[in-house]
C-alpha positions, 0 to 999 in steps of 0.5 A, spaced: 718 862 838 719 869 835 713 868 832 709 867 837 712 873 840 711 878 835 705 874 835 702 876 841 705 883 841 700 890 841 700 892 833 703 899 835 710 896 841 716 894 841 720 890 846 727 888 849 729 881 850 733 875 850 733 868 846 736 862 844 741 858 851 747 864 848 742 870 851 743 873 844 739 880 845 733 882 840 729 887 839 722 885 837 717 891 833 711 890 831 709 895 827 702 898 827 699 896 820 700 890 816 707 889 812 714 885 811 717 882 816 725 885 817 730 881 820 736 886 821 743 882 824 750 885 828 755 883 831 755 876 827 763 877 826 765 880 833 769 885 832 765 888 826 764 893 830 760 899 827 754 895 826 752 894 833 750 901 836 748 902 829 742 897 830 741 899 837 741 906 835 736 905 829 732 901 834 731 906 839 729 911 834 723 908 831 716 909 832 712 903 832 705 906 831 709 910 824 711 902 821 708 898 817 710 890 819 715 887 823 723 888 825 727 883 828 734 886 831 739 881 833 744 886 836 750 882 837 751 875 835 758 873 837 757 876 844 762 871 847 767 873 842 765 881 843 767 881 850 773 876 848 776 882 843 776 876 838 777 878 831 770 874 828 771 868 832 767 864 837 772 864 843 769 856 845 769 853 839 773 857 834 767 857 829 766 862 824 758 863 825 758 865 817 760 859 815 755 854 819 750 855 817 745 851 817 748 849 823 747 843 828 742 844 834 747 839 838 753 842 836 758 848 839 756 855 840 756 857 833 752 851 830 748 851 836 746 859 834 746 857 827 740 852 827 736 856 832 737 862 826 735 857 821 729 854 825 726 860 829 728 866 825 730 865 818 723 862 817 719 868 819 723 873 814 721 877 808 728 880 808 734 880 811 740 885 812 746 882 815 752 888 817 759 886 817 765 890 816 773 888 814 776 884 819 782 886 823 788 887 818 783 888 813 782 895 810 776 895 806 772 900 801 764 900 803 760 895 799 754 890 799 754 883 798 747 881 794 745 873 792 746 870 785 740 866 786 735 868 781 729 867 785 731 873 790 736 877 786 732 882 783 728 883 790 735 884 793 737 889 789 732 893 789 733 894 796 740 894 794 740 900 790 737 905 795 743 904 799 749 909 799 753 903 798 758 904 792 759 897 790 754 892 789 758 884 789 755 878 788 756 872 793 756 864 792 757 863 798 751 857 801 753 857 808 753 864 811 746 866 814 743 871 809 747 866 803 743 860 805 737 863 806 737 866 801 739 859 796 736 855 800 730 857 804 729 864 797 729 869 803 731 876 799 736 879 803 743 884 803 750 883 807 753 890 808 760 891 809 763 898 811 769 898 816 774 895 819 780 893 823 776 894 828 775 900 829 768 903 829 769 911 827 762 915 828 761 916 821 761 909 819 756 908 825 751 914 822 753 911 815 750 905 816 744 908 820 743 912 814 743 906 810 738 902 814 733 908 814 733 907 806 733 900 806 727 900 811 724 905 807 724 901 800 721 895 804 715 900 806 717 900 813 718 905 814 717 913 811 723 915 810 726 920 804 732 919 801 736 921 794 739 914 790 746 915 790 751 913 784 753 905 784 757 900 781 754 893 779 760 887 779 757 880 777 764 876 779 770 878 785 776 874 785 779 872 791 786 871 791 790 867 797 796 867 800 800 861 798 807 862 803 807 864 810 812 870 811 812 878 812 807 882 806 809 889 804 802 891 801 802 896 795 795 896 794 790 900 797 782 899 798 778 901 792 784 902 788 783 901 780 788 895 778 790 893 771 792 886 769 799 885 771 800 890 777 803 888 782 799 887 789 804 887 794 810 882 795 812 876 801 819 876 803 822 871 809 824 874 815 831 876 813 827 881 809 829 876 801 823 877 797 819 870 796 814 872 792 811 877 787 803 877 787 800 880 780 793 882 779 791 878 773 785 881 772 782 889 771 778 890 776 778 894 784 781 892 790 775 891 794 779 888 801 785 886 801 790 884 807 794 890 812 799 888 816 805 885 815 803 878 816 802 873 811 800 866 812 799 860 807 791 860 806 790 866 808 786 872 804 791 876 800 785 880 796 779 881 793 778 883 786 772 886 783 772 885 775 770 891 771 768 886 766 766 878 765 772 875 764 
């Protein structure tokens, strides 16, 4: 469907449309000259806001008569969650779109959207950029995830090197959009993380716009001059989860450097009695962690990028 629409568009033009049964808002931009097709998505998790206005701004600013290739921009993949003020999930089915791929065209709304993207969109992309943020109560330092799949890792990291995000983390997931595309369909891509806690700072929007310009320039879609920034490449991330329910007192911040044995935080019961001290088992840097005061069994406690292979 989208491939046919792009093919029918005149070179050097731009179109805003709604697609799929869920009326997803998409901007199609067909450059004047041949080149790569880049898929950019935002709003997969409805409470992760900065990517949505940033993508809209970039699409308005791009001049298709000066572009090579095409851009397919999905401005918000979870519209119902956006207007329901959901943190991440679809209110209709409680689905997490970043855990649904390849989806089911006869399933629930999140499964249908995943199936639509898998069948109608991903096969036509040469590169994928998926814009995210830390969730509600999840302070995060800006970072990105790259696929570990050998066939696409190098190309993905080449584009990552153009961006301003300082921390590059490996993704071994196979059920999110960019990771499914990388592992199963061998399409390179990146998942970018900036902002957190249901906030949309103007600075985060502008920084995402800058990274999109840089990525599109590195992919030879637009002309844009930039200087590379210092980055840290990690090959392993440790994810810790809560073992009980209680009141959480966090003792770290995003981007803190921790050593093995350092106190990460304490869970108390509702009487204020300490139940469990959580300490780091590794040397590394805190990428994001549970904010607020609630701990629930199985919820993410922290993600620590290791300074060296353990």
